[in-house]
GUBABA-219994 format. One record per atom (N, C-alpha, C, CB): x, y, z. Coordinates in steps of 0.1 Angstrom, whole numbers, plus 5000, padded with zeros to 4 digits. Glycine has a CB too. Layout:
N
XYZ
...
//
This chain:
283
869957822507
870557692511
872057692509
869857572504
872857642518
874257642517
874657562505
874957592529
875857602499
876457522488
876657382492
877757592482
876457292483
876557142486
878057112483
875657062476
878657052493
880057002492
880156902481
880656952505
881056912472
881156822461
882556762460
880656882448
882756642461
884056582459
884256552444
884156452468
885456562440
885656542425
886656432423
886156672419
887056352433
888056252432
887456112429
888856242445
886256102426
885655982422
885155892433
886555902414
885255942446
884855862457
883455882461
885755902469
882755972454
881355982457
880455992445
881156112466
879155962447
878155982436
876956042442
877955842429
876256112434
874956172439
873956062438
874556302430
873056042448
872155932448
870755992453
872555822457
869755902452
868455942457
867955822466
867455972445
867155862476
866555752484
865455682476
865955812498
865255552480
864155482475
862855522482
864255332476
861755542475
860555592481
859655472484
859755692472
859255452496
858355352500
856955412499
858755302515
856255382488
854955452485
853855412495
854555422471
854055292501
853055252511
853155322524
853155112513
854255402526
854455472539
854555622538
855755422545
854155672526
854155822524
853355902534
853755852510
852355832540
851555902550
852355932563
850355822554
853555872564
854455892575
855456002573
855155762579
855456072562
856356182559
856156292569
856156222545
857256342574
857256462582
857756582573
858156452595
856856672569
857156772560
857756892567
855856822553
859056912564
859757032569
859557062584
859457152561
859856962593
859556982607
860257092613
859856852614
859657152624
860257252631
860457222646
859357372631
859857112650
859957062664
861156972665
858756992668
861556932677
862756832678
862556702671
862956802694
863656652666
863656522659
864356412666
864256542645
863956292664
864556172671
865456102661
863456082677
866656082665
867656012657
868155882664
868956102654
868455782656
868955662661
870155612653
867855552662
871255562659
872255502651
872455362657
873655582651
872655252648
872655122653
873455032643
871155072654
874454972648
875254862641
874454732643
876754862646
873754682633
872854572635
873554432632
871654582626
874854432629
875554312627
874754212618
875854242640
874354262606
873554192596
872454112602
874454102588
871854162613
870654102619
870953992629
869854052608
872253972633
872653862642
872653912656
874053812638
872053842665
872053862679
873253792685
870753822686
874153862693
875253802700
875253832715
876553852694
875353722723
875253742737
876553702744
874153662743
877653682737
878953652744
880053642733
878853522752
881253662737
882353662728
882553532721
883653692735
882253422728
882353292722
881453262710
882053192732
880353342709
879453322698
880053372685
878053392701
881053452685
881753502673
882253372666
882853602676
882653272674
883153152668
882053042666
884253092676
881353022677
880352912676
879152942666
879752882689
878853072665
877753112656
878253202644
876753182663
879653192641
880153272631
879553232617
881653252630
879153112616
878553062603
877353152599
878152912604
876653212609
875553302605
875953422597
874853352618
877253452596
877653562588
877753532573
878953612593
877553402570
877653352556
876553272552
878953282554
875653222561
874553132557
873253192564
874752992562
872053162557
870853212563
870453132575
869753202552
869653192583
869053122595
867853192600
870153132607
866853112604
865553172608
865653272619
864653052612
866653252628
866653342639
866953492635
867753302649
867653502623
867953632618
866653702614
868853622606
865753632608
864453702604
863753742617
863553602596
863653662627
862953702639
863653822646
862853592650
864953822646
865753932652
865554062644
867153902653
865454052630
865354162622
863954232625
865554132607
862954142627
861654192630
861654282643
860654082631
862354232653
862554312665
863254442663
863254232676
864254432655
864954562652
864054662645
866154532643
863154612636
862254702629
861254762639
861454622619
860854692649
859854742659
860654842667
859354622668
861954822670
862654922678
862855052670
864054862681
863255052657
863555172650
862355252646
864355142637
861155192647
859955252642
859655382650
858755152643
860155402661
859855522669
860655642666
860155492684
861555632655
862455742653
862155812639
863855692653
862755932637
862556012625
863655972615
862556162628
864855962620
866055932611
866855822618
866856052608
867155712610
867955602615
869155582607
867055472616
870355572613
871555532606
871855392610
872755632610
872055302599
872355162601
873755132596
871255082594
874455052604
875655002600
875654842599
876855052609
876554782591
876654642590
875254582585
877054572603
874754632575
873554572569
873854482557
872554692564
872954402553
873154322541
872154362531
873054172544
872654392518
871654442508
870954332500
872454532499
871154212504
870454102497
871353992492
869654152486
871653892500
872553782495
872153652502
874153812500
872853552500
872553422506
872353432521
873553322503
873253492528
873153502543
871853562548
874353572548
871353662540
870153732544
868853672538
870253872541
869053562531
867853502524
867553592512
866653482533
868453662507
868353762495
867353872499
867853682483
867353902512
866454012516
867354132518
865753982529
867054252512
867654372515
867154422528
867354482504
868054412538
867654432552
867154582555
868754402561
867654682547
867254812549
865854832543
868254912542
865554762532
864254772526
863254702535
864154702512
863654592541
862754522551
862354602563
863354392556
863354672568
863154752580
862254872576
864454802585
862554932564
861655042560
860255002558
862255102547
859954882552
858654842550
857954812564
858654712542
858554732572
857954702585
857754822594
858754592592
858754912595
858655022604
858055142597
860055052609
857555132584
856855232577
857655362575
855555262583
858855352571
859655462567
859455502553
861255442570
859155622549
858855652535
860155662526
858055792534
861255682532
862555702525
863555612530
862955852525
864355542521
865355452526
866455442515
864855312530
867655412520
868755392511
869755292516
869455532508
870255202507
871255102511
872555142504
870854962506
873655162511
874955192506
875755062506
875755302514
876155012494
876954892493
878454922493
876554812479
879154872503
880554902505
881454782502
880754952518
880954662504
881654542501
880754452493
882254462513
880954432480
880154352472
880854212470
879854422458
880354112477
880853982476
879853892468
881153912490
879153952459
878153882451
877053812459
878953782442
876853682456
875853612462
876053592477
875653482455
877353602481
877753562495
877453682505
879153522495
877653802501
877453912510
877254042503
878553922521
876354132507
876254262502
876254352514
874854282494
877454392518
877754452531
877754602529
879054402537
877054672539
877154822537
876454892549
876454862524
876055012546
875255102556
873855132551
876055232558
873055182559
871655212555
871155342562
870855102559
870155402555
869455512560
867955482560
869755642551
867255522570
865855522571
865355662575
865255422582
864455722568
864055862571
862555892569
864855962563
862055972578
860656012577
860556152570
859856012591
861756212568
861856342561
862556322548
862756442570
862056382538
862556372524
863856452523
861556412513
864956382520
866256452518
866156542506
867356352516
866756662507
866856752496
868056722487
866856902501
869056662493
870256612486
870856492493
871356732484
871556412485
872156292492
873356242483
871156182494
874356202490
875556152483
876056022490
876756252483
876655932482
877255802486
878655822485
876655682478
879455812497
880855842497
881555712501
881255952507
882655672493
883555562497
884655622504
884055492484
884855582517
885855642525
887255582522
885555622540
888255662523
889655612520
890055512532
890655732520
891055432528
891555342538
892455232532
890355272545
893255172541
894155062536
893454952529
894955012547
892354912535
891454812529
890154872525
891254692538
889754872512
888454932508
887254862515
888254922493
886154932516
884954872521
884254952532
885354742527
884755082534
884055162544
883355282536
885055222555
882255332542
881555432534
880755532544
880555382524
880355632538
879455732545
878355772536
880255862549
877155792542
875955842535
875855982540
874655752538
875856082530
875856222534
874456282529
876956302527
873656332538
872356372535
872056512540
871356272542
871356592532
870856722537
869356712539
871256832526
868956752551
867556742554
867056882557
867256652566
865756922553
865157052557
864657042571
863957082547
864857152578
864457152592
864057302595
865557102603
862657322595
862157462596
862757542585
862557522610
863357652588
863957742578
865457712575
863857892583
865957602581
867357562579
867457432572
867957562593
868757392570
869057262564
870157202573
869557272549
870057072576
870957002585
871756902576
870256932597
873056892577
873856802570
874056682580
875156862565
873756562575
873956442582
875056362575
872656352584
875956312583
876956222579
876856082586
878456282580
876355982580
876055852586
877255762581
874655792582
877955702591
879155632587
879555512596
880355722586
880455432590
881155322598
882555332595
880455182594
883455362605
884855372603
885555242605
885355482612
886855242600
887755132600
888255102615
888955152591
888654982617
889354942629
890755002631
889354792631
891455012620
892855062621
892955202623
893555022609
893955252631
894155392634
894455472622
895155412644
895355422613
895755502602
894655522592
896955422595
893855412589
892755432580
891655522586
892155292578
891455512599
890455592606
890855742605
890255562620
892055772606
892555912605
892255962591
894055912608
892555882581
892355932567
890755952565
892855822557
889955862571
888555872569
888055992576
887855752574
888556022588
888056142595
888556272588
888556142609
889756272582
890156382574
889156412563
891556362568
888756302556
887756312545
886456372550
887556172539
885956322562
884756372568
884856522571
884356292580
886056552576
886256692580
886156792568
887756712586
886556742556
886356822544
884956832540
887156752533
884156732543
882756732540
881856832548
882156592541
882256842560
881456922569
881857072570
881456862583
883057102566
883557242568
882657342561
884957252562
882457452568
881557562563
880057522564
881957592549
879757412569
878257382572
877857432585
878057232571
876657492586
876157552598
875657452608
875157652595
874857352603
874257252612
874657112607
872757272612
875357042616
875956912612
875656812623
877456922611
875356682618
875256572627
876156462621
873756522629
877056412628
877856302624
877556182634
879456332624
877156072628
876755962637
877055822631
875355972641
877355722640
877555592635
878555512643
878055602620
878955402638
879955322645
881355372641
879855162641
882055442650
883255512647
884555432651
883355642653
884255322658
885455232663
886455322670
886055162651
886055422677
886955512684
886455552697
887155642675
887355582707
886955642719
886655782717
888055622730
885755832725
885355982723
886556072725
884256012734
887356052734
888556142737
889356152725
889356102749
889556032718
890456032706
889756112694
890655892701
888456102693
887756182683
887756332685
886356132682
887656372698
887556512701
888956582702
886756532714
889956502705
891256572708
892356522700
891556562722
892256402694
893456352686
893056302672
893956232694
892156372666
891656332653
891456462645
890356252653
891256442631
891056562623
889756632627
890956522608
888856572635
887656642640
887956732652
886556542643
889156742657
889456812669
889156962668
890956792672
889257022657
888957162655
887657192648
890057232648
886857092648
885557102640
884457162648
885156962635
884557172661
883557222670
882357132672
883057352665
882557002667
881456902669
881456862684
881756782660
880356842689
880156812704
879356692706
879556932711
879656612717
878856492720
877756542731
879656382726
876956452735
876056472747
876956502759
875156352749
876356562769
877056592781
877656472788
876156662791
876856352787
877356232792
877156122782
876656202805
878156042780
877955932770
878155792777
878955942758
877555692772
877655562778
878255462768
876255512782
878755352773
879355242764
878355172756
880155142772
878755132744
877755072735
878154922730
877655152722
879454882734
879954752730
880754692741
880854772717
880554562743
879654462736
878254472742
880154322736
877254442734
875854462738
875554392751
874954412727
876154272754
875854192765
876454242778
876254042763
877554322777
878154382789
878954512784
879154282796
878254622781
878954732774
880054792783
877954852771
881254802777
882454862783
883154962775
883354752788
882854962761
883555052752
882555142745
884354962741
882855262744
882055362737
882555382723
882055502744
882055292714
882555302700
881555362690
882855152696
880355382694
879255442686
879055582691
877955362686
878855682682
878755822687
877755902679
880155882686
877256002685
876556112678
877156242682
874956102682
877656312672
878356442674
877556552666
879856432670
877356662672
876656772665
877356902666
875256782672
877056992657
877557122656
876957212667
877457182642
877557332670
876957412681
875557462679
877857542683
875057462666
873757502664
872657402667
873557552650
873057282672
872157182675
872357142690
872357052667
871257112696
871257072710
870756932712
870357172718
871556852719
871156712722
870356712734
872356622724
869056712732
868056722743
868056602752
866756762738
868056482745
867956352752
869056262745
866556292751
869656182753
870656082749
870455962757
872156142750
870455842750
870255722756
870855602748
868755692759
871655522755
872055392749
871055292753
873555352754
870355242743
869155162746
869555022751
868255142733
868854982761
869154852768
868554742760
868654852783
869254692749
868754582741
869954502736
867854632730
869654382733
870754282728
870254222715
871054172739
870154302705
869654262692
870854252682
868654352687
872054282687
873254282678
874454262688
873454422670
875654292683
876754302693
877054442697
877954242687
876354542692
876354672696
875054712702
876754762684
874954812711
873754872715
873455002707
873754902730
872255032704
871955152696
871955272705
870555142689
872255392699
872155522706
870955602700
873455602704
870155652709
868955732705
869155872711
867655672710
868955972702
869056112707
867856192701
870356172702
867456292709
866556392704
867256522703
865256402715
867156582691
867856702688
866956812685
868756682676
867356942688
866557062684
867557162680
865657112695
867057262673
867857372668
868057482678
867257422655
869257522681
869357632690
869457772683
870657612698
869657772670
869757892663
871157952662
868857992669
872057892670
873457932670
874157892657
874157882682
874757982650
875457952637
876857892639
875558082628
877157802630
878457742631
879557842628
878557622621
880657852635
881757942632
882257922618
882857942642
882558032611
883158012597
884557952599
883258152590
884957872589
886157792589
886957812577
885957642591
//
């Protein structure tokens, strides 16, 4: 197994997923066949159908509402079809979510045996804002990284998963809106993935694909998108491609789809990946 990248600047900690004992029958033990991945910014369970609702329904970001529970149930039914799910804009249990850890709820309802909530903005009772992981494969290693930026509050979950005779490094993240902070964050991610043979980077990157591939620290990383990508934002009329799945040359994106659903202000991306056996160039 390749050496595990270890940051020593205090921005990361070694963590373990929570085990959902009621769903251990859903574990996929060291799979060799293609795997299904999903990345989804769920906007803390809020459905948005127009720009005006950011103002008229903005109170839902701070107060509980029954519609959120119904919408979260629909999200759980959606993610249940996948092996690994990256979630952005989750709430870890505060007033606005009815003190429900949304990642735990999704893991329970969709029967994922492993889950993890990354807390990036701790506003106490009012908001527990972060990212989440759902997995049917037991991670062999996992780290919680706080990404650099002008304003703290962005993070990445870094996971190593067994896949046949190999190991794949997943970086699940949500990047900042500002160009300068995003550049720093992508530099940090570049350091995490260097010398790794099989890599998946996915999440809400708040970036156009051309910027990521040609004008960012990932430009020389050999990460590749699907042959064709589609817009993911806004969910009601997608025109911007802000969410991405990028893979190293040893992985093949067999299927790629932006799902036609309006359960958030972003649409989710679903991909099926398989191993090509091609090794990542040494860096």
